[in-house]
C-alpha positions, 0 to 999 in steps of 0.5 A: 692687943696687937692694936694698943701695942701699935697705938703705944709705939706711935706715941711713944714714936712721936715723944722720941722725935725731936725733930717733930716737936724741938729742932729748928728746921734750920737745923734738920736742913744742915743734916740733909744737906750733910747727908746728900753731900756724904751720900754723893761722896760714896759713889767715889767719883767726887774726892772732896765737896765744899759747900754753903748755904743761906735761908732767911738770914741763917748760914752754913758752910762744911767740907767733905772728903779729901782734895787728893786720892791719898787722903791727905788734904782735906778742904778747910777754910784757908783752901782757894778753889778756882772759880773760873767763870763765876769770875764774870759776874765780879765783872758784872757788877764793875761794868754795873756799876760803871753805867749807874755812874754814867762813864759807859752805855749798855748801848756804846759801840766797843770801838769807842774804846779801842785804840785803833779801827776795827771796821770788821767789828761790825754786822751790816752796819751793826757794831758790838755794844757794851751790852753785846759783851756782857751777855755772850752775843759779840757776833764771832767766834774765839779767834785762832790764837786765843783759842789754842792758847787755851788748848794749851794751858788745859794741857798744862804746856804753860805749867812751867812757861810764860804765857806768850799770848796777852791782851794786845795779841788779841786786840791784834788778833780782833783785826781778822775776826769775821762776824757771822752773826748780828751783834745783840741777836746771837747767843754764843758763850766765849771769854771775848766779850767779857776780857774785852768789857774788863779793857775798856773798864780800864779804860775808862776808871783809869785804872787796872782791872786787878786794882779795881777788882781789888777795891770791890773785894774790899768793900765786901771784906773779901780779903783772901780772894785774888786775881791771878796769883797762883804762884803767890798763893801755890800752897793754899790751892785745892788740887783739882782732877781733870776729864781722864781723872788725872791731876790737872793744871791751874788754870792760867788766863793770859788775858786781863783776867775779866772771863777767867782767873779769881780764886778764893776761899769759900767763906769769902765766896759766901760773902759774896752770897749774902751781899747779893741777898743782903745789900740794898747796893743799887748796882745788884738790881742793875747786875741782875736785870734781863739784857738778853732772852732767845727762843733757846732759853738763853737768859742773860743779865751782866754775865749772870746766866741761868736767870728766871722766874720760877712759880714756887721760889720767884727770881733767881740766878746763878753762875758755874764756873768749870776750870780744868779740875774744878766744878763750881756753881752759886745760885741766888733767889732774893725772892725766897732768901736763900742761896748756895754754893757748891764747889767739888774738885773732879771734872769727870763727867760721872762728878759732873752728874754727882754734882749736879744731882747734889746742887739739886737736891739741897735747892729742892730743901731751900725751895720747900724750907721750912717744909722736912722733906718726910723721904731724905728724913725716913730714908736712913730708917727704912735702910736699917729696919724697915718696920720700924721706919714703917711705923715713923713714916706713917706717924709722921705723914699725915702732918702736912704743913710740917712734911712734904715727900708724904707718899709712902709708895713714891718713898720706897719706891726712891729708896729702892732705885738710890740702893740700884744706882749704888749698885746695892742690888739685893738691897734695892730687890728687898725694899721694892718688895717691901714696897709692893706688901705695902701697895700690892697693886701699884703697877709702877713698883712689880715694874721697879722690881722687875728692872732690879730683877734684870740688872741681877740677871734673874731674868724669870722673876723679872719677867713675872714682875713686868707681866705683873705690871702690865696685868695691872695697867696694860699701858705699860710700855716700858714694862711690854719691851723688858718683856718682849727683851727678857722672851728674846733672852731666855730663848737663847 
């Protein structure tokens, strides 16, 4: 009788699961995106999240949380975000365009475009080239005056004051720099190269960099994107919180704006993402060429970073931006036809870790699409009702053409650690114990339960579970270390 009831329950469950048969994969992808964002918000390290995804021509964007700690300002389609160093890839596009139009060459000595003598801008006869400007390989550190200006901006010194450093200041200070590396050989992230590239574009195109950027943005219909216009659009600017979780000053740029200074809305940034993935404009292919690669894994296009070819998703490229209080990132994978943008308005270490976790979780779903993550699908169910969730999981895990992460033991262990990380220790212990009921000979589950009891300071139960883990796997060094640690504690 029990077997018949179970069979009926499984059949009924299958009929009542719309995501199995009728719900489009993209709709399920959106649910996971919302689920992950809300889970990250529940850690209380981030005030707000603004994100967008693109997959096979479909787009989605949403906002979560509030911009300020008082919970009065939710981000929306009109909110302007400082995208900081993501500004560099717009410069990269304009530089690629100039190369394609034969106005400049990547191998040009930059002194060709500077209106003064700079004999110091070479290393043993090797000059700095335009290629070096857009790959962070100029061979010298940020000059002292500019570095001090950046420090004062981040401290809020210029909040109500005019900047006293500009492009002329940099050009003058360049006469005093000393190259410590041969240009084009040593990666050292900097803003100087980008600003010099923007300056050179002004010389060759006979228009301000701001006007050139505006023309490019208009081509992409990015009408709510601006360069260096904080005061003009202050009422729409997102509030940001710095490393100390205090309200951060806006990240003013004392120079032209090639390295930072763009403010934009999420819908506008989505237009840039779609342009990268859908347009056949030759500057995209040019701008994403690999121009530099070193033994440490630094790969650069025209200021695009973290480029490469992955086994599963193919060619990808990305860029992050770190303003004083805003963390942003954009990832594009043309071979798999997906992209994503994630922006948060906190810059504490915990917030950055949560941002990275969210970014990676969403990317995994985009890579695996149209398969559905069974772990994420059933996690809320397991937390609410373990037995019902188990029936659901077992009915779906056989459909490996539809679902991935179909290992029950791994799923329950991961849910247990999710609870543990949220400091819901009792619930984590219950989940690990439930997992052991399903897989009583899995040494790793006893190890996990031992850790949960250790955190709960129930050292006797922790010891029992670590010993059971070693009994099942004598090579479990982690459990052996904890056994020694617990024995020391219990002797005191």
